[in-house]
PDB file of N, CA, C, O and CB in Angstrom:
ATOM      1  N   UNK A   1      11.082 -11.227   5.810  1.00  0.00           N
ATOM      2  CA  UNK A   1      11.134  -9.860   5.022  1.00  0.00           C
ATOM      3  C   UNK A   1       9.809  -9.623   4.827  1.00  0.00           C
ATOM      4  O   UNK A   1       9.535  -8.427   4.730  1.00  0.00           O
ATOM      5  CB  UNK A   1      11.926  -9.827   3.618  1.00  0.00           C
ATOM      6  N   UNK A   2       8.766 -10.499   4.726  1.00  0.00           N
ATOM      7  CA  UNK A   2       7.408 -10.664   4.759  1.00  0.00           C
ATOM      8  C   UNK A   2       7.061  -9.170   5.376  1.00  0.00           C
ATOM      9  O   UNK A   2       6.534  -8.366   4.607  1.00  0.00           O
ATOM     10  CB  UNK A   2       6.914 -12.046   5.659  1.00  0.00           C
ATOM     11  N   UNK A   3       7.372  -8.719   6.912  1.00  0.00           N
ATOM     12  CA  UNK A   3       6.688  -8.186   7.516  1.00  0.00           C
ATOM     13  C   UNK A   3       6.878  -6.541   7.000  1.00  0.00           C
ATOM     14  O   UNK A   3       6.005  -5.699   6.790  1.00  0.00           O
ATOM     15  CB  UNK A   3       6.934  -8.635   8.852  1.00  0.00           C
ATOM     16  N   UNK A   4       8.484  -6.428   6.876  1.00  0.00           N
ATOM     17  CA  UNK A   4       8.499  -5.337   5.905  1.00  0.00           C
ATOM     18  C   UNK A   4       7.008  -5.283   5.235  1.00  0.00           C
ATOM     19  O   UNK A   4       6.060  -4.639   5.685  1.00  0.00           O
ATOM     20  CB  UNK A   4       9.709  -5.595   4.768  1.00  0.00           C
ATOM     21  N   UNK A   5       7.008  -6.012   4.185  1.00  0.00           N
ATOM     22  CA  UNK A   5       6.249  -5.547   2.768  1.00  0.00           C
ATOM     23  C   UNK A   5       4.964  -5.075   3.293  1.00  0.00           C
ATOM     24  O   UNK A   5       4.356  -4.135   2.780  1.00  0.00           O
ATOM     25  CB  UNK A   5       5.982  -6.832   1.540  1.00  0.00           C
ATOM     26  N   UNK A   6       4.323  -6.087   4.880  1.00  0.00           N
ATOM     27  CA  UNK A   6       3.058  -6.339   5.592  1.00  0.00           C
ATOM     28  C   UNK A   6       2.894  -5.157   6.222  1.00  0.00           C
ATOM     29  O   UNK A   6       1.789  -4.715   6.536  1.00  0.00           O
ATOM     30  CB  UNK A   6       3.012  -7.518   6.553  1.00  0.00           C
ATOM     31  N   UNK A   7       4.637  -4.238   6.568  1.00  0.00           N
ATOM     32  CA  UNK A   7       4.050  -2.727   6.887  1.00  0.00           C
ATOM     33  C   UNK A   7       3.599  -1.898   6.044  1.00  0.00           C
ATOM     34  O   UNK A   7       2.912  -0.902   6.269  1.00  0.00           O
ATOM     35  CB  UNK A   7       4.858  -1.943   7.409  1.00  0.00           C
ATOM     36  N   UNK A   8       4.081  -2.407   4.781  1.00  0.00           N
ATOM     37  CA  UNK A   8       4.154  -0.461   4.562  1.00  0.00           C
ATOM     38  C   UNK A   8       2.838  -1.131   2.991  1.00  0.00           C
ATOM     39  O   UNK A   8       2.566  -0.496   1.971  1.00  0.00           O
ATOM     40  CB  UNK A   8       6.774   0.772   3.822  1.00  0.00           C
ATOM     41  N   UNK A   9       2.212  -2.812   3.470  1.00  0.00           N
ATOM     42  CA  UNK A   9       0.642  -2.660   3.139  1.00  0.00           C
ATOM     43  C   UNK A   9      -0.316  -1.909   4.091  1.00  0.00           C
ATOM     44  O   UNK A   9      -1.299  -1.280   3.701  1.00  0.00           O
ATOM     45  CB  UNK A   9       0.038  -4.036   3.038  1.00  0.00           C
ATOM     46  N   UNK A  10       0.074  -2.040   5.391  1.00  0.00           N
ATOM     47  CA  UNK A  10      -0.412  -1.278   6.572  1.00  0.00           C
ATOM     48  C   UNK A  10      -0.709   0.198   6.052  1.00  0.00           C
ATOM     49  O   UNK A  10      -1.752   0.812   5.829  1.00  0.00           O
ATOM     50  CB  UNK A  10       0.719  -1.291   7.811  1.00  0.00           C
ATOM     51  N   UNK A  11       0.462   0.468   5.966  1.00  0.00           N
ATOM     52  CA  UNK A  11       1.065   2.218   5.768  1.00  0.00           C
ATOM     53  C   UNK A  11       0.076   2.424   5.305  1.00  0.00           C
ATOM     54  O   UNK A  11      -0.680   3.193   5.899  1.00  0.00           O
ATOM     55  CB  UNK A  11       2.391   2.825   4.824  1.00  0.00           C
ATOM     56  N   UNK A  12      -0.447   1.661   3.715  1.00  0.00           N
ATOM     57  CA  UNK A  12      -1.520   2.303   1.998  1.00  0.00           C
ATOM     58  C   UNK A  12      -2.706   1.910   3.453  1.00  0.00           C
ATOM     59  O   UNK A  12      -3.049   2.941   4.031  1.00  0.00           O
ATOM     60  CB  UNK A  12      -1.639   0.782  -0.454  1.00  0.00           C
ATOM     61  N   UNK A  13      -3.034   1.206   3.776  1.00  0.00           N
ATOM     62  CA  UNK A  13      -4.416   1.449   4.756  1.00  0.00           C
ATOM     63  C   UNK A  13      -4.996   1.710   5.578  1.00  0.00           C
ATOM     64  O   UNK A  13      -6.187   1.587   5.864  1.00  0.00           O
ATOM     65  CB  UNK A  13      -4.854   1.116   4.996  1.00  0.00           C
ATOM     66  N   UNK A  14      -3.502   2.417   6.402  1.00  0.00           N
ATOM     67  CA  UNK A  14      -3.849   3.651   7.119  1.00  0.00           C
ATOM     68  C   UNK A  14      -3.713   4.569   6.781  1.00  0.00           C
ATOM     69  O   UNK A  14      -3.538   5.350   7.717  1.00  0.00           O
ATOM     70  CB  UNK A  14      -3.494   3.866   7.994  1.00  0.00           C
ATOM     71  N   UNK A  15      -3.677   5.122   5.631  1.00  0.00           N
ATOM     72  CA  UNK A  15      -4.029   6.117   4.520  1.00  0.00           C
ATOM     73  C   UNK A  15      -4.952   6.499   3.954  1.00  0.00           C
ATOM     74  O   UNK A  15      -5.350   7.660   3.860  1.00  0.00           O
ATOM     75  CB  UNK A  15      -3.650   5.993   3.738  1.00  0.00           C
ATOM     76  N   UNK A  16      -5.563   5.163   3.341  1.00  0.00           N
ATOM     77  CA  UNK A  16      -6.732   5.550   2.651  1.00  0.00           C
ATOM     78  C   UNK A  16      -7.665   5.436   4.173  1.00  0.00           C
ATOM     79  O   UNK A  16      -8.868   5.556   4.404  1.00  0.00           O
ATOM     80  CB  UNK A  16      -7.190   4.420   1.147  1.00  0.00           C
ATOM     81  N   UNK A  17      -7.013   5.277   4.650  1.00  0.00           N
ATOM     82  CA  UNK A  17      -8.574   5.198   6.454  1.00  0.00           C
ATOM     83  C   UNK A  17      -8.262   6.900   6.914  1.00  0.00           C
ATOM     84  O   UNK A  17      -9.206   7.288   7.602  1.00  0.00           O
ATOM     85  CB  UNK A  17      -7.818   3.486   8.764  1.00  0.00           C
ATOM     86  N   UNK A  18      -7.433   7.759   6.759  1.00  0.00           N
ATOM     87  CA  UNK A  18      -7.570   8.662   8.000  1.00  0.00           C
ATOM     88  C   UNK A  18      -6.876  10.271   6.750  1.00  0.00           C
ATOM     89  O   UNK A  18      -6.437  11.403   6.955  1.00  0.00           O
ATOM     90  CB  UNK A  18      -6.203   7.904   9.875  1.00  0.00           C
ATOM     91  N   UNK A  19      -7.181   9.350   5.451  1.00  0.00           N
ATOM     92  CA  UNK A  19      -6.732  10.864   4.743  1.00  0.00           C
ATOM     93  C   UNK A  19      -8.585  11.505   4.823  1.00  0.00           C
ATOM     94  O   UNK A  19      -9.665  10.944   4.641  1.00  0.00           O
ATOM     95  CB  UNK A  19      -5.811  10.635   2.496  1.00  0.00           C
ATOM     96  N   UNK A  20      -8.114  13.162   5.249  1.00  0.00           N
ATOM     97  CA  UNK A  20      -9.280  13.151   4.478  1.00  0.00           C
ATOM     98  C   UNK A  20     -10.225  13.564   2.631  1.00  0.00           C
ATOM     99  O   UNK A  20      -9.663  13.971   1.614  1.00  0.00           O
ATOM    100  CB  UNK A  20      -9.628  13.752   5.325  1.00  0.00           C
ATOM    101  N   UNK A  21     -11.251  13.355   2.758  1.00  0.00           N
ATOM    102  CA  UNK A  21     -11.952  13.218   1.560  1.00  0.00           C
ATOM    103  C   UNK A  21     -11.140  14.671   0.692  1.00  0.00           C
ATOM    104  O   UNK A  21     -11.144  15.537   1.567  1.00  0.00           O
ATOM    105  CB  UNK A  21     -13.875  13.275   1.877  1.00  0.00           C
ATOM    106  N   UNK A  22     -10.599  15.173  -0.349  1.00  0.00           N
ATOM    107  CA  UNK A  22     -10.892  16.635  -0.452  1.00  0.00           C
ATOM    108  C   UNK A  22     -11.708  16.350  -2.158  1.00  0.00           C
ATOM    109  O   UNK A  22     -12.004  15.404  -2.888  1.00  0.00           O
ATOM    110  CB  UNK A  22      -9.147  17.863  -0.332  1.00  0.00           C
ATOM    111  N   UNK A  23     -11.787  17.726  -2.141  1.00  0.00           N
ATOM    112  CA  UNK A  23     -12.668  18.558  -2.714  1.00  0.00           C
ATOM    113  C   UNK A  23     -12.098  18.407  -4.053  1.00  0.00           C
ATOM    114  O   UNK A  23     -12.699  17.902  -5.001  1.00  0.00           O
ATOM    115  CB  UNK A  23     -12.777  19.989  -2.117  1.00  0.00           C
ATOM    116  N   UNK A  24     -10.696  18.954  -4.086  1.00  0.00           N
ATOM    117  CA  UNK A  24     -10.048  18.736  -5.343  1.00  0.00           C
ATOM    118  C   UNK A  24      -9.668  17.344  -6.082  1.00  0.00           C
ATOM    119  O   UNK A  24      -8.801  16.578  -5.663  1.00  0.00           O
ATOM    120  CB  UNK A  24      -8.959  19.363  -5.180  1.00  0.00           C
ATOM    121  N   UNK A  25     -10.311  17.170  -7.043  1.00  0.00           N
ATOM    122  CA  UNK A  25      -9.906  16.257  -8.078  1.00  0.00           C
ATOM    123  C   UNK A  25      -8.353  15.311  -8.021  1.00  0.00           C
ATOM    124  O   UNK A  25      -7.877  14.375  -7.379  1.00  0.00           O
ATOM    125  CB  UNK A  25      -9.914  17.200  -9.300  1.00  0.00           C
ATOM    126  N   UNK A  26      -8.029  16.087  -8.951  1.00  0.00           N
ATOM    127  CA  UNK A  26      -6.702  15.515  -8.337  1.00  0.00           C
ATOM    128  C   UNK A  26      -5.465  15.383  -7.272  1.00  0.00           C
ATOM    129  O   UNK A  26      -4.360  14.858  -7.136  1.00  0.00           O
ATOM    130  CB  UNK A  26      -6.310  15.642  -8.875  1.00  0.00           C
ATOM    131  N   UNK A  27      -6.291  16.114  -6.697  1.00  0.00           N
ATOM    132  CA  UNK A  27      -5.599  15.725  -5.066  1.00  0.00           C
ATOM    133  C   UNK A  27      -6.225  14.286  -4.251  1.00  0.00           C
ATOM    134  O   UNK A  27      -5.738  13.685  -3.293  1.00  0.00           O
ATOM    135  CB  UNK A  27      -6.051  17.206  -3.858  1.00  0.00           C
ATOM    136  N   UNK A  28      -7.494  13.999  -5.036  1.00  0.00           N
ATOM    137  CA  UNK A  28      -8.325  13.167  -4.369  1.00  0.00           C
ATOM    138  C   UNK A  28      -7.993  12.068  -5.197  1.00  0.00           C
ATOM    139  O   UNK A  28      -8.423  10.942  -4.945  1.00  0.00           O
ATOM    140  CB  UNK A  28      -9.804  13.561  -4.235  1.00  0.00           C
ATOM    141  N   UNK A  29      -7.267  12.305  -6.160  1.00  0.00           N
ATOM    142  CA  UNK A  29      -6.801  10.660  -6.691  1.00  0.00           C
ATOM    143  C   UNK A  29      -5.577  10.135  -6.399  1.00  0.00           C
ATOM    144  O   UNK A  29      -5.284   8.976  -6.104  1.00  0.00           O
ATOM    145  CB  UNK A  29      -6.755  10.468  -8.183  1.00  0.00           C
ATOM    146  N   UNK A  30      -4.701  11.372  -6.540  1.00  0.00           N
ATOM    147  CA  UNK A  30      -3.465  11.467  -6.387  1.00  0.00           C
ATOM    148  C   UNK A  30      -3.443  10.240  -4.684  1.00  0.00           C
ATOM    149  O   UNK A  30      -3.434   9.013  -4.775  1.00  0.00           O
ATOM    150  CB  UNK A  30      -2.978  13.408  -6.336  1.00  0.00           C
ATOM    151  N   UNK A  31      -3.441  10.775  -3.742  1.00  0.00           N
ATOM    152  CA  UNK A  31      -3.857  10.380  -2.751  1.00  0.00           C
ATOM    153  C   UNK A  31      -4.503   9.115  -2.029  1.00  0.00           C
ATOM    154  O   UNK A  31      -4.369   8.533  -0.952  1.00  0.00           O
ATOM    155  CB  UNK A  31      -4.309  11.038  -2.737  1.00  0.00           C
ATOM    156  N   UNK A  32      -5.216   9.002  -3.096  1.00  0.00           N
ATOM    157  CA  UNK A  32      -5.854   7.971  -3.742  1.00  0.00           C
ATOM    158  C   UNK A  32      -5.598   6.620  -3.672  1.00  0.00           C
ATOM    159  O   UNK A  32      -5.699   5.665  -2.901  1.00  0.00           O
ATOM    160  CB  UNK A  32      -5.804   8.185  -4.804  1.00  0.00           C
ATOM    161  N   UNK A  33      -5.051   7.051  -5.295  1.00  0.00           N
ATOM    162  CA  UNK A  33      -3.937   6.116  -5.935  1.00  0.00           C
ATOM    163  C   UNK A  33      -1.946   5.801  -5.317  1.00  0.00           C
ATOM    164  O   UNK A  33      -1.181   4.874  -5.585  1.00  0.00           O
ATOM    165  CB  UNK A  33      -3.927   6.900  -7.512  1.00  0.00           C
ATOM    166  N   UNK A  34      -1.764   6.969  -4.511  1.00  0.00           N
ATOM    167  CA  UNK A  34      -0.919   6.424  -3.562  1.00  0.00           C
ATOM    168  C   UNK A  34      -1.181   5.423  -3.087  1.00  0.00           C
ATOM    169  O   UNK A  34      -0.447   4.499  -3.439  1.00  0.00           O
ATOM    170  CB  UNK A  34      -0.700   7.035  -2.704  1.00  0.00           C
ATOM    171  N   UNK A  35      -2.126   5.133  -2.247  1.00  0.00           N
ATOM    172  CA  UNK A  35      -2.490   4.543  -0.798  1.00  0.00           C
ATOM    173  C   UNK A  35      -2.526   3.125  -1.266  1.00  0.00           C
ATOM    174  O   UNK A  35      -2.092   2.081  -0.778  1.00  0.00           O
ATOM    175  CB  UNK A  35      -4.036   5.104  -0.011  1.00  0.00           C
ATOM    176  N   UNK A  36      -3.083   3.367  -2.206  1.00  0.00           N
ATOM    177  CA  UNK A  36      -3.418   2.086  -3.238  1.00  0.00           C
ATOM    178  C   UNK A  36      -2.048   1.830  -4.279  1.00  0.00           C
ATOM    179  O   UNK A  36      -1.985   0.875  -5.053  1.00  0.00           O
ATOM    180  CB  UNK A  36      -4.973   2.524  -4.335  1.00  0.00           C
ATOM    181  N   UNK A  37      -1.659   2.210  -4.226  1.00  0.00           N
ATOM    182  CA  UNK A  37      -0.195   1.695  -4.684  1.00  0.00           C
ATOM    183  C   UNK A  37       0.501   0.969  -3.776  1.00  0.00           C
ATOM    184  O   UNK A  37       0.789  -0.220  -3.912  1.00  0.00           O
ATOM    185  CB  UNK A  37       0.725   2.755  -5.025  1.00  0.00           C
ATOM    186  N   UNK A  38       0.842   1.822  -2.635  1.00  0.00           N
ATOM    187  CA  UNK A  38       1.725   1.184  -1.638  1.00  0.00           C
ATOM    188  C   UNK A  38       0.902   0.037  -0.712  1.00  0.00           C
ATOM    189  O   UNK A  38       1.722  -0.580  -0.032  1.00  0.00           O
ATOM    190  CB  UNK A  38       2.349   2.396  -0.676  1.00  0.00           C
ATOM    191  N   UNK A  39      -0.623  -0.477  -0.466  1.00  0.00           N
ATOM    192  CA  UNK A  39      -0.738  -1.596  -0.369  1.00  0.00           C
ATOM    193  C   UNK A  39      -0.772  -3.132  -1.310  1.00  0.00           C
ATOM    194  O   UNK A  39      -0.651  -4.342  -1.119  1.00  0.00           O
ATOM    195  CB  UNK A  39      -1.485  -1.336   0.114  1.00  0.00           C
ATOM    196  N   UNK A  40      -1.058  -2.025  -2.581  1.00  0.00           N
ATOM    197  CA  UNK A  40      -0.086  -3.059  -4.143  1.00  0.00           C
ATOM    198  C   UNK A  40       1.304  -4.088  -3.386  1.00  0.00           C
ATOM    199  O   UNK A  40       1.435  -5.281  -3.112  1.00  0.00           O
ATOM    200  CB  UNK A  40       1.107  -1.396  -5.694  1.00  0.00           C
ATOM    201  N   UNK A  41       2.290  -2.675  -3.246  1.00  0.00           N
ATOM    202  CA  UNK A  41       3.238  -3.129  -3.422  1.00  0.00           C
ATOM    203  C   UNK A  41       3.607  -3.819  -2.250  1.00  0.00           C
ATOM    204  O   UNK A  41       4.628  -4.504  -2.182  1.00  0.00           O
ATOM    205  CB  UNK A  41       3.958  -2.328  -3.871  1.00  0.00           C
ATOM    206  N   UNK A  42       2.834  -3.667  -1.356  1.00  0.00           N
ATOM    207  CA  UNK A  42       3.654  -4.674   0.053  1.00  0.00           C
ATOM    208  C   UNK A  42       3.229  -5.771  -0.008  1.00  0.00           C
ATOM    209  O   UNK A  42       3.928  -6.716   0.357  1.00  0.00           O
ATOM    210  CB  UNK A  42       3.414  -4.333   1.659  1.00  0.00           C
ATOM    211  N   UNK A  43       1.603  -5.999  -0.621  1.00  0.00           N
ATOM    212  CA  UNK A  43       1.074  -7.503  -0.764  1.00  0.00           C
ATOM    213  C   UNK A  43       1.578  -7.884  -1.763  1.00  0.00           C
ATOM    214  O   UNK A  43       1.465  -9.110  -1.781  1.00  0.00           O
ATOM    215  CB  UNK A  43      -0.344  -7.802  -0.865  1.00  0.00           C
ATOM    216  N   UNK A  44       2.246  -7.418  -2.904  1.00  0.00           N
ATOM    217  CA  UNK A  44       3.273  -8.425  -3.752  1.00  0.00           C
ATOM    218  C   UNK A  44       4.596  -8.429  -3.779  1.00  0.00           C
ATOM    219  O   UNK A  44       5.223  -9.215  -4.489  1.00  0.00           O
ATOM    220  CB  UNK A  44       3.127  -8.358  -4.993  1.00  0.00           C
ATOM    221  N   UNK A  45       5.274  -7.363  -2.844  1.00  0.00           N
ATOM    222  CA  UNK A  45       6.674  -8.091  -2.149  1.00  0.00           C
ATOM    223  C   UNK A  45       6.354  -8.889  -1.420  1.00  0.00           C
ATOM    224  O   UNK A  45       7.025  -9.910  -1.573  1.00  0.00           O
ATOM    225  CB  UNK A  45       7.627  -7.349  -1.361  1.00  0.00           C
ATOM    226  N   UNK A  46       5.232  -8.996  -0.236  1.00  0.00           N
ATOM    227  CA  UNK A  46       5.108  -9.782   0.186  1.00  0.00           C
ATOM    228  C   UNK A  46       5.162 -11.324  -0.180  1.00  0.00           C
ATOM    229  O   UNK A  46       5.785 -12.324   0.175  1.00  0.00           O
ATOM    230  CB  UNK A  46       4.462  -9.382   0.488  1.00  0.00           C
ATOM    231  N   UNK A  47       4.307 -11.021  -0.961  1.00  0.00           N
ATOM    232  CA  UNK A  47       4.232 -12.883  -2.021  1.00  0.00           C
ATOM    233  C   UNK A  47       5.212 -13.414  -2.890  1.00  0.00           C
ATOM    234  O   UNK A  47       5.369 -14.540  -3.361  1.00  0.00           O
ATOM    235  CB  UNK A  47       3.045 -13.009  -3.242  1.00  0.00           C
ATOM    236  N   UNK A  48       5.889 -12.266  -3.005  1.00  0.00           N
ATOM    237  CA  UNK A  48       7.407 -12.462  -3.733  1.00  0.00           C
ATOM    238  C   UNK A  48       8.576 -13.182  -2.611  1.00  0.00           C
ATOM    239  O   UNK A  48       9.062 -14.308  -2.709  1.00  0.00           O
ATOM    240  CB  UNK A  48       8.070 -10.695  -4.249  1.00  0.00           C
ATOM    241  N   UNK A  49       8.760 -12.475  -1.872  1.00  0.00           N
ATOM    242  CA  UNK A  49      10.188 -12.167  -0.752  1.00  0.00           C
ATOM    243  C   UNK A  49       9.068 -14.375  -0.555  1.00  0.00           C
ATOM    244  O   UNK A  49       9.856 -15.290  -0.796  1.00  0.00           O
ATOM    245  CB  UNK A  49      10.128  -9.903   1.414  1.00  0.00           C
ATOM    246  N   UNK A  50       7.749 -14.803  -0.234  1.00  0.00           N
ATOM    247  CA  UNK A  50       7.747 -16.039   0.194  1.00  0.00           C
ATOM    248  C   UNK A  50       7.728 -16.898  -0.300  1.00  0.00           C
ATOM    249  O   UNK A  50       7.715 -18.010   0.228  1.00  0.00           O
ATOM    250  CB  UNK A  50       7.186 -16.272   0.716  1.00  0.00           C
ATOM    251  N   UNK A  51       7.719 -16.580  -1.876  1.00  0.00           N
ATOM    252  CA  UNK A  51       7.483 -17.749  -2.726  1.00  0.00           C
ATOM    253  C   UNK A  51       9.640 -18.014  -3.568  1.00  0.00           C
ATOM    254  O   UNK A  51      10.117 -18.980  -4.164  1.00  0.00           O
ATOM    255  CB  UNK A  51       5.741 -17.086  -4.259  1.00  0.00           C
ATOM    256  N   UNK A  52      10.319 -16.596  -3.156  1.00  0.00           N
ATOM    257  CA  UNK A  52      11.393 -16.491  -3.450  1.00  0.00           C
ATOM    258  C   UNK A  52      12.274 -17.418  -2.185  1.00  0.00           C
ATOM    259  O   UNK A  52      13.468 -17.659  -2.365  1.00  0.00           O
ATOM    260  CB  UNK A  52      11.607 -14.988  -3.666  1.00  0.00           C
ATOM    261  N   UNK A  53      11.555 -17.900  -0.909  1.00  0.00           N
ATOM    262  CA  UNK A  53      12.367 -18.226   0.018  1.00  0.00           C
ATOM    263  C   UNK A  53      11.976 -19.987   0.183  1.00  0.00           C
ATOM    264  O   UNK A  53      12.611 -20.785   0.872  1.00  0.00           O
ATOM    265  CB  UNK A  53      12.120 -17.170   1.363  1.00  0.00           C
ATOM    266  N   UNK A  54      10.441 -20.366  -0.877  1.00  0.00           N
ATOM    267  CA  UNK A  54      10.191 -21.602  -0.841  1.00  0.00           C
ATOM    268  C   UNK A  54      11.286 -21.894  -1.577  1.00  0.00           C
ATOM    269  O   UNK A  54      12.044 -22.801  -1.234  1.00  0.00           O
ATOM    270  CB  UNK A  54       8.921 -22.062  -1.253  1.00  0.00           C
ATOM    271  N   UNK A  55      11.502 -21.107  -2.746  1.00  0.00           N
ATOM    272  CA  UNK A  55      12.269 -22.562  -3.313  1.00  0.00           C
ATOM    273  C   UNK A  55      13.845 -22.591  -3.555  1.00  0.00           C
ATOM    274  O   UNK A  55      14.389 -23.620  -3.955  1.00  0.00           O
ATOM    275  CB  UNK A  55      11.657 -22.961  -4.826  1.00  0.00           C
TER     276      UNK A  55
END
């Protein structure tokens, strides 16, 4: 299960690296915020899943 969350985090990192930097402020905030959210969700989910299995 942790692997699924790590794949989600990796997709966020890929989005940060591959998305072009927009000149429009709200587009830039939205795309980078979405990618950062995927990274956070993936890392949080992986840690939560690992801790839940160890109990």
